[in-house]
C-alpha positions as CSV (number, residue, x, y, z in Angstrom):
1,M,109.9,155.0,133.1
2,A,113.6,155.3,133.3
3,I,115.9,155.6,130.1
4,G,118.6,154.2,128.9
5,V,121.3,154.5,126.4
6,R,123.3,151.9,124.9
7,L,125.7,152.7,122.0
8,V,125.2,149.6,118.9
9,N,127.9,151.0,116.8
10,S,129.5,154.3,116.1
11,T,125.8,155.5,113.9
12,S,123.2,154.3,115.9
13,I,121.9,154.1,119.7
14,V,119.5,151.7,121.1
15,Y,116.6,154.3,123.6
16,Q,115.2,151.3,125.6
17,L,112.2,152.3,127.8
18,R,111.9,150.3,130.3
19,S,109.0,150.7,132.9
20,A,109.2,151.0,136.6
21,G,106.9,149.4,138.2
22,G,105.0,147.3,135.5
23,G,103.5,150.2,133.8
24,A,102.9,154.1,132.9
25,K,103.8,156.8,135.9
26,D,100.9,158.2,137.4
27,G,99.7,162.1,135.4
28,P,99.0,162.8,131.7
29,T,100.3,159.6,129.0
30,Q,103.4,161.2,127.7
31,V,104.4,160.9,123.6
32,L,106.7,161.7,121.3
33,I,106.6,161.1,117.9
34,T,109.5,161.9,115.2
35,G,109.2,163.1,112.0
36,C,106.0,165.4,113.0
37,S,106.3,167.9,109.6
38,S,103.8,166.4,107.5
39,G,101.8,163.6,107.0
40,I,101.2,160.8,109.4
41,G,103.5,162.3,112.1
42,R,101.8,165.7,111.7
43,A,98.0,164.0,112.1
44,I,99.2,162.4,115.2
45,A,100.8,165.6,117.0
46,E,97.2,167.3,116.1
47,L,95.4,164.4,117.7
48,V,97.5,163.9,120.7
49,A,97.7,167.6,120.8
50,S,93.2,168.1,121.0
51,K,93.2,165.1,123.9
52,P,92.9,166.2,127.6
53,N,95.8,164.4,129.9
54,R,98.3,164.0,126.7
55,R,102.0,165.2,127.0
56,L,103.3,165.8,123.2
57,I,106.6,165.9,122.5
58,A,106.2,166.7,118.9
59,T,110.0,166.5,116.9
60,A,111.0,167.1,113.5
61,R,114.6,168.2,111.9
62,N,112.8,171.8,111.2
63,P,111.2,173.0,114.4
64,S,109.7,175.9,112.5
65,S,107.5,173.3,110.5
66,L,106.4,172.4,113.7
67,A,104.2,176.2,113.6
68,Y,100.5,174.3,113.4
69,L,100.9,173.5,117.0
70,P,100.4,175.9,119.5
71,D,103.4,177.6,121.6
72,S,101.2,178.0,124.8
73,N,100.1,174.7,126.1
74,S,103.0,173.9,128.9
75,N,102.2,170.2,127.8
76,I,103.5,170.6,124.2
77,L,107.5,170.5,123.5
78,K,108.7,171.2,119.8
79,L,111.9,169.9,119.5
80,A,114.7,169.6,116.8
81,L,115.3,166.4,115.9
82,D,117.4,164.1,113.5
83,V,116.8,160.4,113.9
84,A,120.0,160.2,112.2
85,S,122.2,162.0,114.7
86,P,123.0,160.7,117.9
87,T,123.5,164.0,119.5
88,S,120.5,164.9,117.9
89,V,118.7,162.1,119.7
90,D,120.1,162.7,123.2
91,N,119.7,166.8,123.4
92,A,116.4,166.3,122.5
93,F,116.1,163.7,124.9
94,K,117.8,165.9,127.8
95,A,115.3,168.9,126.5
96,A,112.1,167.0,127.4
97,A,113.6,165.7,131.0
98,A,114.3,169.6,131.3
99,H,111.2,171.2,130.6
100,F,108.2,168.5,132.0
101,G,111.1,167.4,135.2
102,A,111.2,164.8,137.6
103,S,107.7,163.8,135.8
104,F,109.0,163.3,132.7
105,H,108.2,160.0,131.3
106,I,107.7,158.7,127.6
107,D,104.4,156.2,127.4
108,V,104.0,155.9,123.9
109,L,107.0,156.2,121.6
110,V,106.5,156.7,117.6
111,N,108.6,156.8,114.8
112,N,107.3,158.2,112.1
113,A,110.2,160.2,110.6
114,G,112.0,159.2,106.9
115,Y,111.9,159.5,103.2
116,L,111.0,157.5,100.0
117,L,114.2,157.0,97.8
118,S,112.8,155.3,94.4
119,G,114.2,154.7,90.9
120,D,116.3,152.0,89.2
121,T,118.6,149.9,92.3
122,E,121.8,149.9,89.5
123,A,121.9,153.8,89.0
124,A,121.8,155.0,92.2
125,T,124.6,156.9,93.8
126,E,126.8,155.3,96.8
127,Q,125.4,158.2,98.8
128,E,121.9,158.4,98.2
129,M,122.0,154.7,99.4
130,H,123.6,155.8,102.7
131,D,121.6,158.5,103.3
132,E,118.5,156.5,102.7
133,L,118.9,154.0,105.1
134,E,120.9,156.1,107.7
135,T,118.1,158.4,108.2
136,N,115.1,155.3,107.6
137,F,116.5,151.8,109.3
138,F,119.8,152.9,111.7
139,G,117.3,156.3,112.7
140,T,114.5,154.0,113.5
141,A,117.4,152.1,115.9
142,Y,117.0,154.7,118.2
143,V,113.4,154.5,119.1
144,I,111.8,151.5,119.3
145,Y,107.7,151.6,118.2
146,N,108.1,152.5,114.7
147,I,106.2,153.1,111.5
148,S,106.8,150.6,108.8
149,S,105.3,149.8,105.5
150,V,103.4,147.0,103.5
151,A,107.2,147.7,101.8
152,G,108.3,146.0,104.6
153,V,106.4,142.6,103.6
154,C,106.1,143.3,99.7
155,G,108.6,144.2,97.2
156,F,107.9,146.3,94.3
157,P,110.1,147.4,91.4
158,G,111.8,150.8,91.3
159,Y,111.9,151.2,95.3
160,A,114.8,148.7,96.4
161,F,116.4,150.5,98.5
162,Y,113.1,152.1,100.6
163,H,112.3,148.1,101.0
164,A,115.8,147.2,102.1
165,E,115.7,150.0,104.9
166,K,111.9,148.7,105.9
167,F,112.4,145.4,105.5
168,A,115.9,145.9,108.0
169,V,112.9,147.6,110.2
170,E,111.2,144.9,110.2
171,G,113.5,142.8,111.4
172,W,115.3,144.9,113.4
173,T,111.6,145.1,116.1
174,E,111.3,141.6,115.7
175,S,114.5,141.0,117.4
176,V,114.4,143.6,119.5
177,A,111.6,142.8,120.7
178,R,112.6,139.6,121.5
179,E,115.0,140.5,124.0
180,M,112.7,142.8,126.1
181,H,111.9,140.9,129.4
182,P,107.9,140.8,130.4
183,D,108.8,142.3,133.3
184,W,110.0,145.9,131.3
185,N,106.3,146.2,129.7
186,I,107.3,147.1,126.8
187,N,105.4,146.9,123.7
188,F,106.1,147.3,120.0
189,C,104.1,147.8,116.7
190,L,104.9,147.5,113.4
191,V,102.5,149.9,111.5
192,E,102.7,149.1,108.1
193,P,100.5,151.4,105.8
194,G,99.3,151.2,102.6
195,A,98.7,154.1,100.2
196,I,97.8,157.5,102.6
197,K,97.5,161.2,101.5
198,T,100.2,162.4,102.8
199,N,104.2,164.1,100.4
200,F,105.4,161.3,101.2
201,E,105.4,160.5,96.9
202,T,106.2,163.6,96.1
203,S,108.3,166.7,98.1
204,S,109.3,163.9,100.1
205,R,110.7,161.8,97.5
206,K,114.3,161.7,95.7
207,H,114.1,160.3,92.7
208,I,117.3,157.9,91.0
209,K,118.5,158.6,87.9
210,S,117.5,156.5,85.8
211,H,119.5,154.0,84.1
212,E,119.7,154.3,79.9
213,A,119.3,150.8,80.0
214,D,115.9,150.9,82.6
215,A,114.2,153.7,80.7
216,G,111.9,152.1,78.0
217,K,108.5,152.4,78.9
218,D,107.8,148.1,79.4
219,M,110.1,148.4,81.9
220,P,109.2,147.0,85.5
221,A,109.7,150.0,87.1
222,R,108.7,153.0,84.6
223,K,104.7,151.1,84.4
224,L,104.8,151.5,88.4
225,E,105.7,154.5,88.3
226,V,102.8,155.5,86.1
227,F,100.4,153.4,88.2
228,V,101.6,155.4,91.2
229,E,101.5,158.5,89.1
230,Q,97.7,158.2,88.1
231,N,96.4,157.2,91.5
232,L,98.0,160.1,93.1
233,K,96.1,162.4,90.1
234,A,93.1,160.5,91.3
235,G,93.4,161.3,95.3
236,V,93.7,157.6,95.8
237,G,94.6,157.4,99.6
238,V,93.3,157.2,103.1
239,E,94.0,160.6,105.1
240,P,96.0,160.7,107.5
241,I,93.9,161.7,110.0
242,I,92.5,157.7,110.1
243,V,95.4,156.3,110.5
244,A,96.8,158.8,113.4
245,Q,93.0,158.2,115.2
246,V,93.9,154.9,114.5
247,L,97.1,154.2,116.0
248,F,95.4,156.4,119.4
249,N,92.8,154.0,119.5
250,V,95.0,151.6,120.0
251,A,97.3,152.8,122.4
252,N,94.3,153.3,124.5
253,R,91.9,150.8,124.1
254,G,93.9,148.7,127.6
255,E,95.1,145.6,125.5
256,K,98.3,144.7,124.4
257,V,99.5,146.4,120.7
258,P,99.2,144.3,117.7
259,F,103.1,143.5,116.5
260,H,102.2,143.5,113.3
261,L,99.5,146.2,112.0
262,P,99.1,146.4,108.1
263,L,97.0,149.5,107.4
264,T,93.8,149.5,104.3
265,S,92.5,146.1,103.4
266,T,94.2,146.5,99.8
267,R,97.5,146.5,101.9
268,V,96.3,143.0,103.8
269,Q,95.5,141.8,100.5
270,L,99.0,142.1,99.4
271,I,100.1,140.8,102.9
272,K,98.0,137.3,102.1
273,M,99.0,136.9,98.6
274,K,102.5,137.3,99.6
275,L,102.2,135.2,102.5
276,E,100.1,132.4,100.9
277,G,102.8,132.3,98.0
278,Q,105.5,131.7,100.1
279,L,103.3,128.8,101.5
280,Q,103.2,127.8,97.9
281,G,106.5,128.1,97.8
282,L,107.4,126.0,100.3
283,E,105.2,122.8,99.1
284,T,107.0,123.0,95.9
285,T,110.8,122.6,97.7
286,K,109.5,120.8,100.2
287,E,112.0,117.6,99.3
288,L,114.7,119.7,98.4
289,S,114.4,121.6,101.6
290,D,114.4,118.6,103.6
291,I,118.0,117.7,103.9
292,D,118.2,117.4,107.5
293,K,116.0,114.4,107.2
294,N,116.7,113.0,103.8
295,P,120.8,114.1,103.2
296,A,122.5,113.0,99.9
């Protein structure tokens, strides 16, 4: 599987993974995962590391956070990688190629790096907005197998910038997937998890300082914050290892991966409600929308 690099703009690169001969090369299945320091990324990395005939390239901004993986296994490579830095991405791929030699290729690429910016949209600083999108959207433009979120389909109060980047990830992935030639055998999967027991709502969360106009307890964003806090205290959510096992099974079942993969039944219901509402809206506005059939 050859790696081609194409400049998109000054801040993003697309790594196009094109299979040679329509399938993976002989030898171990090789998996590259970003954001392996905790949560879903760590769970996937630990699962892959425990399986035979697998090569794992585990990455994080700070490689010391990957100490849970053994140093003695030559099939495991731990690398520093900042998905918002083209130089860092390029260096990581070069290091992996140097480590594994002529047999280096990527069979499964999981983009998991990111963090949560929450709070009142109007109170966000320009730097907060830039950093959120730089890591979570532009960062994913360097890889093409993405951990998205139900937040890429449904919007909630207080998470506008997180939704902005997740909607961007969904649209970007859908567009790029349609650009791929069938002979390249590149398959995309947008994983859309619901409540997972990670540090995403705690140490991986950056909170925007509230605007005084939005500080009231009756404001929608404040109500949702209380709801989320109650769920965290109650231990609501699925263990990351369950997500990791699902993704491992999907990648190894010998079938084409689904383009959308929502995880948890409650998130499936949320997405259904969103889509059903959109269908109802289309019926309501049908006469207004048909301007090509009924010109004014």
